[in-house]
N, C-alpha and C positions, 0 to 999 in steps of 0.2 A: 737279238731284240726278242722280244717275249711277246704275243700278241694276246690281251686278256680277254676272252671271248665275254662280253654280257648279254647274257642269257635273258633278265628282263626288266623291267624299270618299275619304280611304283609310280603309279598318279590318285590323288584323291580329289574327288568332288566336292566342292562344298556350295551349295544350292541354294541361292536366294528363294528364300519362302515367301518371305513379304517385302509391300512394295515399299523399295526405299526411296527417303525425302529427300528431294535433291536443293545441296545446300547453296545454290548459286543457280536457281529460280533464274526464267526468261522470262525479260523484262516484255511489262504491255504498255503498249500505243497507249498516248503519244510518248516521243521519245526527247529528251533534250535536244534544243538545235544548238548550234555549233554558237560560238562566241561573236556575235557582231553578223550572225545570218541572219537572212526572212526565213520568211514562213516556207519558201523554199528549198531552204538550207539541207544539206547532208545529214541525219539525226546522228547523235552519238550513242554506239550502241558497244558498252562494255564487254570485255574478252569473255563472254560466259561459257564455263562449261556446260554444251547439252547434253554431252554423252550422259547413256543413264547406264548405272550400275546392272552388270550380271551374273551369271552365271562364275565361281572360280575354279579354275582348274590347278592344281599343285600338284610340283611336280617335288617327289621327292631327291633327294641330296646325296643319298649314299646306293652304292653299286648293291643290289639284291640284299634291300633296306624290308625286313618285316615288319606285320603288322604293330608285332608287340613286344618286338624287341627295344634296346636302351636308345634308337635311331628317332625310332617315330611311339609316339605313345599319347592318345587320348587320355586318359586318365580314368577316373571316376566317370560312370556314366548314368544320367535319369533314368532311372526304374521306370516314369511315368510318365505317359510324355501324355500331357490334356491340350486341346485342341482351341476348346476357346475358355483360358482363365480368366475369372472374375475375381475382382475385387469384394469383400465384403467386410466393411466396418462393425465389430463389434465393440459399440460403444460402454457395454456395461458387463463388460469380462475382461478377464485377467490370465495372460500365458505364461508360463518358464521353461527358460531352457535349462541345458545342464550346466553341471556346477562348475567353478573356477576353485583350482587351490591352488596356493602360490606355490606352496611352500613343497608340493612333490611334483608342479609344472602340468595338473591337470586341469583345460582349460575347455569345456564343454560349453562354451556362453552361445554357440555359432549350430547348438544342436538344437531343433523341435521335430522330436521322436511324432510322428501324427498317430504312432501307433500305443502309446502310453496316455498317461487321463492327466494331462498338460495346462488343460486350464480349468477354469472358474468363473461362474457369472453370480450376479449379484442382479435385483429384482430390476428389470431394466423401467418399469412403469417410475422408480425415484429417481431417472436422466442418466446421464452419463458420468463414470468415472471419473472425478474433476485432480484429484489429488490421493496420494500415498501416501502413510508413514510407519516406517518401522518403529513400534517401542519394547524393548525386551522380546518376548519371545509370542508377542500382536502384532498384527497389521492391521492400520487402524483406514480404513476406505472410505476416503468423503465423495460421494454422488453428491449432486445436483439439488437432492428434496429428503437425503440422508444421508447419516454416520453410521458405520458399523464394521466389527471389527469382528476378524477372523485368525485364526490359534494357528501360527508356525511349526513345522513339523513335530507334530501333535490333533491328534483328533479329541470330541466329547463325545464318549458313549451315554446315552441314558438309559436309566435303569426307567424298572415297570411304573415308579413311584413320581416322576420325572427328574429325579436329580441326576445329575454331569457327572462322572469321573475322565477324568485326564489319562491317555492312554500315549506312547510311543506310538505313533506307526509311520509308514513309509511317505504317508503323505505330506507334499512343501507344503500348502496352503489348506487348510482345516476348513472348521464348520464358520461359518457368516454369522452372527450375531449381532444383529441391530442396536442399537442405544435406544433408548427410552428416548420418544420427544418429535417428530418432523419437523426439524433441522436440514438442513443441508447447508452447502460452501455455496451453492447455485454456480454464478462461472467464476469465481474468481480466487481463482486459488492461491496467487500475491498478499490475498490478505493473511495468510496464515501465519503463525509465527509460532513456537513452543521454548517454554523454559519450566525446566525440573519433568513436575507429571501432569501441567498445563498445557493445554492447546488454544490459543487463541485462532477465529475467523468470523470471517462476516457470513451474513444470507440477505442476501440483496432483495430475493422476492418476496422476506418477510420482512424487513425493514427492521433486523437484529443483528447486534455484534453479539458472539456467542464464544463460552470459556467452555471446554472440556478437558472434567478433571475425574478425579477418581469419584468425587458421587454424581457422576451423569452431565450430563448440558445443564448450564446459569446462562440466563441473557442478561447479559452484562450489560447492558445498553439501555437497562428497566431504569439503572441505579441512576435517574435524576435525566437521563438523556431520552428521553423516552420519543416523542415528539420530534428530537431536530434529527434521529436516526431514520425516522419513519418517512421524514420529508428529505432529506441528505442522500440515505442512500437510492432510493428510486430516481434521484436525478443523477447521481454519478457515472461516469465512463470507465473511469478505470479505480480499482482501488487495493492499496500497498500496506501493507501490516510489515510489523518486524517487536522485536523483541529488545529494548535498551537495557542491554549493561550495566549500565552505569550509574543511571538513575532508577533501575527496576521497575519499571514501567513499561505497558505495550501501547508501544506508538501505530496510529493509523491515520491514513492519507486518503479521502476521500476528493476526487481531484475530475474534472471538467462539467461542476456545480453552476447553477445557472445564476448568473448574479447580473442585476439592475433587471429594469431603469430603474432608477435613482431618482428624486427629484433635481439633485445634483448632476447626476452623470444618466441622462435618458438613453444610452447603449448597454447593448446587452451582448456581456462577453463571459468568456468561461473561467471561474474560478476555484478555489479549492479551499481544503479543510482539514487542517494538519493536528489535532489532538492526542490527550495519552491517559490511558487508566491504568492509575493507582491498586494495588491490592490491599497496599497497608489501611486505606481510608475507605476501602471500595467504590472507589467515585471516578469522573471522569473531570482532571484537576485542572489540565492545560490548553490553552490550544497555541500554535506555533505558526510561526511565518517565514515557514519553509516547506516547498514544494517536491518531495524527492522524487526520481523514479526507481530506487529501491534504496531498502533499510534490512542494516545487517550489526550484527554484535560479533565482536571478537578479541577474549581477554577482557573483560571487563571495560571495552572501549567500546562508543557506540558511531555507527560509520552509515553517511548514505553518500548515494550516487546522482549528481547532476549535471547535465551537459556532456558527458564524459569524462569528467572530472570526482572522483572519489572525496569526501570528507568527514575529518577527523571534528564529533561533534565536545561540547564540553571540556576545548583546550586553550581557549581564550577569552576574548571581547565576550560578553554576555550579548545577548542580542544580536549576536552576527553572526550572520548565515549566507554563507556563497559569497562573501563580497559584500552584503551591504549589513546596514546597521537596524533594525527595529524597535520602538521605545517597548516598554514594558506595563503592562496595564491591568488590574482586578478592579471587576466590577462586582459588587456586592449589593444587599438593599439592607439599609436600616427600617427594624419593624419593632418595634419594643410595644408592650398595650400597644396592642394591633388596631383595635376599635374605639381606640380614642384620638381625636384630633390634636396634633401638638405641633408647636414651633420649633425647627430645628434652627440654635442659636448659633453653635457650633462645631468645630467638624474638628475631632481628637484621630491621634492613632500610634502608633508606637511600631516603632521600626528606624530603620539607618535615614539617615539625612538625604536628600535629594530629590524626594518624593512630594510632589503636584496635586493636586484635587483638577482634574480637568474638568469633568461636569459632575452638579448634585442636580438633579430635579428629584421635586416633591411629588406624591400623587395629583393635588393639585392642580397641578402644570408649573408651579412656582418653578422656579429656575435662578439657581446662584453664578455669581461670576464667578470666574476660576481666581485658583488660588496658587500664588508661585510657592518654591520653595523654601527651606530654611535659609535666614542668612547667615552671614559669617558670625556675627555676635550674639552671644551666647547669653543675654539678659541679665546678665548675675547684677545688674542695680536695678531699682524701682525705677528711674528717670527713663533707661532701656526697656523696661519694661512699655512703658505710658509711652511711651514717644513711635512703638512700632505696634500698638494696641488695635489701631485699625487702617494698619496696611493688610493689603492682599497679599499674606504671605506666610508663613507657618513661624511661629517662635518654638524656641526650646525653651522646658522647665523639667526637672527632676528626668531630665532623659527621656521626656514626652514630647509632642508636638501639636503643636493646636493652634486656631485662627476661627474668629466670628467671621458668619456669611455674612456677606452682603447678595441683597436682592436682586436679579437682572431685568429690568425693565424689556420686554421683546417689543421690537418695533419692525414690521415685517422681519419678522425670525433670525433679524441680527440684537443680540443682547446688549443693553446698554446699561451705563451706571444705574441706578436709582439711588432715589433719598435715603440719606445714613442718619438714622434718628441713634443719637448719642445718649449715655447715662444706659441705665436699666433695659429698656427697652430698643436693644440694638438689631439693627434691621435682621433678617431674618427668612426663611421660607416656611408655610404651613401645608399640612396635609398629614393624612394614617399613615403613609410609609415615605422615604427619600432610597432612590437611586443613584448610587454615589461609584462614581469611576475614576481610580486612585492614577496615575502614569509618570512612569520614568522614563528619563530622556540616558537610553544607556550609552549615545556618543558621547557624554559629556563626564561617565564613569566608567571609562574601558579599562575593562581586568577586575572591576571593585564590586562585590556584592554587594548589594543592598536588598534588605529586609525588610518584610512588611507581614508584622506580627500582627494586627488587631486597627480597628477605625471603628470610633463612636462618635455620638454627637450628643453636646448636652440638651437637653429637651424641655420646655415645659409643657403644658397644657392651654389650649385655646377656649378661650373665654368668650370665644364669638365663632 
């Protein structure tokens, strides 16, 4: 038998430097009593561990183990021991790490050497950085009150005359140049959407919706919707924006709006407004009846997310969102010869069958009775036309639809049938202009497109 004499053992001390928070703290009186007991019953105290963590002594498992051999290795040691580390929130600064190259296997994304110039700051007076977007060789920086761009992997050197010459340097983020205009993205980065070279976003603080393109920033909320966005952006608590690749529109949803109280609904509740901007007409063309959590496009399809589910739009029944079908409506103003008081005698439209007149109100307050959709009869004969002439429904003639207006007598805010005068003086409504609302019940036309091209009215100048 051979006896191996152990010269020494290696023991390491792991010292506790800070107080350890007890995971099972001792309960404080009063304790819970036993079931069915009285006030003098023995308290129920769970088996808590009241031992306090102390320093650890770890003994090496190898004989004659060394400090830096294969048995024991502490690895890389920190070269700086900061006694009082403090966190600093630099809301207006950018920092970048080492490079990542999947081809060569270089991954230095976890390296932030403080000895190198790896930070870039923007003016803190313009608020925090909310959004970064990389476009070609530029980095677009969206602050709360300003939008700027920075060169990537190159810098701009200015001559004595003030002209800029681009040169390649070792800089990752080069010179930061602000865009003209005192606009930012506020604190709503989810309003951002991009298509081609156009970027869309909102500035809640200034009540504006903006487009950033090659010609700079344009306030697209001024295209007929200045008052709307000024009021609704101020009360919105969440703003969601995205690009609809199917219809080529910018979709914007303002959520958390204050709705009510109304005469028919005295309760104030949270509402929303989802609408779209069309570049082809430079205007806000539609309101939608859905409230998305998030919207995006993929391969010419438009998707939205709601209640944990993704929905594909423009693929089925019209006006159907998240399992519910909504009516389509179009509101317009008839105002030919604005300075003349007119009698509106008829309502006419060009388009598909199925549209109905929901309401028509003149500037004087005159109200027309609703008009139902076109009946199945083609009115091919004069007898069919005469029998349907005074019915409150649209008639078709030469692929156009028309109906005579009948004025409603408003009694206690409820429309009632008024007197119908037959002959040349058929009942109508009178005023300088009329507000018309056309409606389509999509539930009756599942998956069928029903277009509306134009709406008009036969008028005569009022004699009194």
